[in-house]
C-alpha positions as CSV (number, residue, x, y, z in Angstrom):
1,M,-11.2,-4.3,-1.0
2,V,-11.4,-2.9,2.5
3,R,-14.6,-4.9,3.2
4,R,-12.8,-8.0,2.0
5,I,-9.8,-7.4,4.3
6,L,-12.2,-6.4,7.2
7,L,-14.1,-9.6,6.8
8,G,-10.9,-11.7,6.5
9,S,-9.4,-10.0,9.6
10,H,-12.6,-10.7,11.6
11,L,-12.6,-14.3,10.6
12,R,-9.0,-14.7,11.6
13,R,-9.7,-13.2,15.1
14,L,-12.6,-15.6,15.5
15,R,-10.5,-18.6,14.5
16,E,-7.6,-17.6,16.8
17,G,-10.0,-16.9,19.6
18,R,-11.2,-20.5,19.4
19,G,-7.7,-21.9,19.1
20,I,-8.5,-23.5,15.7
21,T,-5.7,-24.0,13.2
22,R,-5.8,-22.8,9.6
23,E,-5.6,-26.5,8.5
24,A,-8.7,-27.4,10.5
25,A,-10.5,-24.4,9.2
26,G,-9.6,-25.3,5.7
27,Y,-10.8,-28.8,6.2
28,S,-14.2,-27.6,7.3
29,I,-14.8,-25.8,4.0
30,R,-13.2,-28.4,1.8
31,A,-10.2,-26.2,1.1
32,S,-6.5,-26.0,2.0
33,E,-4.7,-24.1,4.8
34,S,-3.3,-21.7,2.2
35,K,-6.8,-20.7,1.1
36,I,-7.7,-19.8,4.7
37,S,-4.6,-17.7,4.8
38,R,-5.5,-15.9,1.6
39,M,-9.1,-15.4,2.8
40,E,-7.9,-13.9,6.1
41,L,-5.6,-11.6,4.3
42,G,-8.4,-10.5,2.0
43,R,-6.6,-11.7,-1.2
44,V,-9.4,-13.9,-2.5
45,S,-13.2,-13.5,-2.9
46,F,-15.5,-15.1,-0.4
47,K,-18.3,-17.7,-0.9
48,T,-21.3,-17.3,1.3
49,R,-21.3,-21.1,2.0
50,D,-17.7,-21.0,3.1
51,V,-18.2,-18.1,5.5
52,E,-21.4,-19.8,6.9
53,D,-19.4,-23.0,7.6
54,L,-16.6,-21.1,9.2
55,L,-18.9,-19.1,11.5
56,T,-20.5,-22.4,12.6
57,L,-17.0,-23.9,13.3
58,Y,-16.1,-20.8,15.3
59,G,-19.2,-21.1,17.4
60,I,-21.0,-18.0,16.1
61,T,-24.7,-18.9,16.5
62,D,-26.2,-15.5,17.1
63,E,-28.3,-14.7,14.1
64,A,-27.7,-11.0,14.2
65,E,-23.9,-11.4,14.3
66,R,-24.0,-14.0,11.5
67,T,-26.3,-11.8,9.4
68,S,-23.9,-8.8,9.9
69,L,-20.9,-10.8,8.8
70,L,-22.6,-12.5,5.9
71,S,-23.7,-9.1,4.6
72,L,-20.1,-8.2,4.2
73,V,-19.6,-11.1,1.7
74,K,-21.4,-9.4,-1.2
75,E,-19.7,-6.1,-0.5
76,A,-16.3,-7.8,-0.2
77,N,-16.6,-9.3,-3.6
78,V,-17.3,-6.1,-5.5
79,A,-14.4,-5.4,-7.8
80,G,-12.5,-2.1,-7.5
81,W,-11.9,0.3,-10.3
82,W,-8.4,-1.1,-10.7
83,H,-9.7,-4.5,-11.6
84,S,-9.7,-3.5,-15.3
85,Y,-5.9,-3.2,-15.1
86,S,-5.3,-6.7,-13.7
87,D,-3.8,-7.8,-17.0
88,V,-0.8,-5.6,-16.5
89,L,-0.4,-5.9,-12.7
90,P,1.5,-8.5,-10.7
91,N,-0.9,-10.6,-8.7
92,W,0.1,-9.1,-5.4
93,F,-0.4,-5.5,-6.3
94,P,-4.2,-5.1,-6.6
95,T,-4.5,-5.7,-2.9
96,Y,-2.2,-2.7,-2.2
97,V,-4.0,-0.4,-4.6
98,G,-7.3,-1.2,-2.8
99,L,-5.7,-0.6,0.6
100,E,-4.0,2.6,-0.6
101,G,-7.3,4.0,-1.9
102,A,-9.1,3.3,1.4
103,A,-6.4,4.5,3.8
104,H,-6.9,7.8,5.7
105,L,-3.2,7.9,6.6
106,I,-0.3,6.7,4.3
107,R,3.3,6.8,5.7
108,S,6.0,5.8,3.4
109,Y,9.8,5.6,3.0
110,E,11.3,5.3,-0.5
111,V,14.8,4.6,-1.6
112,Q,14.9,3.5,-5.2
113,F,12.7,6.1,-6.8
114,V,10.0,8.7,-6.1
115,H,6.9,7.3,-4.6
116,G,4.2,6.4,-7.2
117,L,1.7,8.9,-5.8
118,L,4.2,11.7,-6.4
119,Q,5.5,10.8,-9.9
120,T,5.0,12.9,-13.0
121,E,3.7,11.1,-16.1
122,A,7.0,11.4,-17.8
123,Y,8.9,10.0,-14.8
124,A,6.4,7.2,-14.3
125,H,6.8,6.3,-17.9
126,A,10.6,6.0,-17.5
127,V,10.2,3.9,-14.3
128,V,7.7,1.6,-15.8
129,S,9.6,1.2,-19.0
130,R,12.7,0.2,-17.1
131,G,10.8,-2.3,-14.9
132,M,8.9,-3.8,-17.8
133,K,11.6,-4.3,-20.4
134,G,10.3,-6.0,-23.5
135,A,6.7,-5.3,-22.7
136,A,4.3,-4.0,-25.4
137,A,4.0,-0.2,-25.5
138,A,0.3,-0.5,-24.8
139,D,0.9,-2.4,-21.6
140,I,3.4,0.2,-20.4
141,E,0.9,2.9,-21.1
142,R,-1.8,1.1,-19.2
143,R,0.5,0.7,-16.2
144,V,1.3,4.4,-16.3
145,A,-2.4,5.2,-16.6
146,L,-3.1,3.2,-13.4
147,R,-0.4,5.1,-11.5
148,L,-1.9,8.4,-12.6
149,E,-5.3,7.2,-11.6
150,R,-4.0,6.2,-8.1
151,Q,-2.7,9.8,-7.7
152,K,-6.2,11.2,-7.8
153,C,-6.7,10.1,-4.2
154,L,-4.4,12.9,-3.0
155,V,-6.7,15.6,-4.4
156,A,-10.0,13.9,-3.7
157,E,-12.5,15.4,-1.3
158,N,-11.6,13.0,1.4
159,A,-7.9,12.9,0.6
160,P,-5.7,10.9,2.9
161,E,-2.9,12.4,4.9
162,F,0.3,11.4,3.1
163,Q,3.6,11.5,5.0
164,V,6.5,10.4,2.8
165,I,10.2,10.4,3.2
166,L,12.4,10.1,0.1
167,D,16.0,9.1,0.4
168,E,18.3,11.5,-1.4
169,A,19.3,8.5,-3.6
170,A,15.8,8.5,-5.1
171,L,16.2,12.1,-6.2
172,R,19.7,11.7,-7.7
173,R,19.1,8.5,-9.5
174,P,18.0,9.6,-13.0
175,Y,14.9,8.1,-14.7
176,G,14.4,9.6,-18.1
177,D,16.5,12.6,-19.4
178,R,17.4,15.9,-17.7
179,A,14.0,17.5,-18.5
180,V,12.1,14.6,-17.0
181,M,14.1,14.8,-13.7
182,R,13.7,18.6,-13.6
183,G,10.0,18.2,-14.1
184,Q,9.8,15.6,-11.3
185,L,11.7,17.8,-8.9
186,Q,9.4,20.8,-9.5
187,H,6.4,18.5,-9.2
188,L,7.7,17.4,-5.7
189,I,8.1,21.0,-4.7
190,D,4.6,21.8,-5.8
191,L,3.0,18.8,-4.1
192,S,4.9,19.4,-0.9
193,E,2.9,22.5,-0.4
194,R,-0.4,20.7,-0.3
195,P,-1.9,20.6,3.2
196,N,-2.3,16.8,3.2
197,V,1.2,16.1,2.1
198,R,4.2,16.0,4.4
199,L,7.3,15.5,2.3
200,Q,10.8,15.0,3.9
201,I,14.1,14.2,2.3
202,M,16.6,11.9,4.1
203,P,20.0,13.4,2.9
204,F,23.2,11.4,2.3
205,S,24.9,13.6,4.9
206,F,23.0,12.1,7.7
207,G,24.7,8.7,7.2
208,G,23.1,5.5,8.5
209,H,19.5,5.7,9.7
210,S,16.5,3.6,10.8
211,G,15.4,2.9,7.2
212,E,18.1,0.3,6.8
213,S,15.7,-2.4,5.9
214,G,14.6,-0.6,2.7
215,S,11.4,0.9,1.4
216,F,8.1,0.3,3.2
217,T,4.6,1.8,3.5
218,I,2.3,1.9,6.5
219,L,-1.4,2.2,5.8
220,S,-3.9,3.2,8.4
221,F,-7.7,3.2,8.2
222,T,-10.7,4.8,9.9
223,E,-12.5,1.5,10.4
224,S,-11.8,0.5,14.0
225,D,-11.8,-3.2,13.1
226,L,-9.1,-2.9,10.5
227,S,-5.6,-2.9,11.7
228,D,-2.7,-1.0,10.2
229,V,-0.9,-2.7,7.4
230,V,2.8,-2.6,6.5
231,Y,3.5,-3.1,2.8
232,M,6.9,-4.1,1.4
233,E,7.4,-4.9,-2.3
234,Q,9.9,-7.4,-3.5
235,L,11.1,-8.5,-6.9
236,T,8.5,-11.3,-7.4
237,S,6.1,-10.8,-4.5
238,A,5.1,-8.5,-1.7
239,L,4.7,-8.7,2.1
240,Y,1.6,-7.5,3.9
241,L,2.2,-7.4,7.7
242,D,-0.7,-6.6,10.1
243,K,0.4,-8.2,13.4
244,R,0.6,-5.5,16.0
245,E,4.2,-6.4,17.0
246,D,5.4,-6.2,13.3
247,V,3.5,-3.0,12.6
248,G,4.9,-1.4,15.8
249,Q,8.5,-1.9,14.7
250,Y,7.9,-0.2,11.4
251,E,6.0,2.6,13.1
252,T,9.1,3.1,15.4
253,A,11.4,3.2,12.3
254,M,9.1,5.7,10.6
255,K,9.0,8.0,13.6
256,Q,12.7,7.9,13.8
257,L,13.1,8.7,10.1
258,Q,10.7,11.6,10.5
259,Q,12.7,12.9,13.5
260,D,16.1,12.5,11.8
261,S,15.1,13.9,8.4
262,P,15.0,17.7,7.8
263,G,11.4,19.1,8.2
264,P,9.1,19.8,5.2
265,A,10.3,23.4,4.7
266,E,14.0,22.5,4.8
267,S,13.3,19.5,2.6
268,R,11.6,21.8,0.1
269,D,14.8,23.9,0.1
270,L,16.8,20.8,-0.6
271,L,14.6,20.0,-3.6
272,R,15.1,23.6,-4.9
273,G,18.8,23.2,-4.5
274,L,18.8,19.9,-6.5
275,L,16.6,21.6,-9.1
276,Q,19.1,24.3,-9.6
277,L,21.9,21.8,-10.0
278,S,20.0,19.6,-12.5
């Protein structure tokens, strides 16, 4: 997935550097403007012929450079482990799973519920069941299984740094019964002590804050050619922002949220207090 996005980003920079529109690029490969957009965002697979034609259009004639970029095509088309869950995933989400698994830094603010990487199985089951009303039990179980599989990245050998801020609303809004919520709170306390996890709570008492636009996640990568990506999920789709000016605004909001929220130790105390009250 990262290779796909890396290749798409590179193609976009080449196109923009030449002042070529997406419409013109699409015409050159017998496709639409929207397909060029999806290619540049890494949301579709690549055909070698299409990439060859685009490189020619963009004036890339150096054989070494062409060979290097074309070698990414095969790598970019390799399906990730999450591909087997595609039948129970909305079409915009596999891209996020791939980015999440490749990121070395994940920064997130959540309002509605506990972040998926931090959910217990019981809490995840309650959230998924609520969001997939009427779905077959087997589909719900597969969605929960995917969420648990995603969580393995936090304990992997090269685990990413995870900086997450949970609004107090996410902790007070019950999903499942009392035992489920108590288990989730304890799980958060335990995970907050991991060296790669920085968990903060934005309390109601603070009032208005810089997270007024809602939940968002910023993903950062070690690859120098891959820009940071802001992910925001909506009811029927998701936004992936990677333009520097857009990402910069969300980074500013995240820094302000981190500054305004109690630190990890104090946030852990808040979680213990909520656990005692639950």
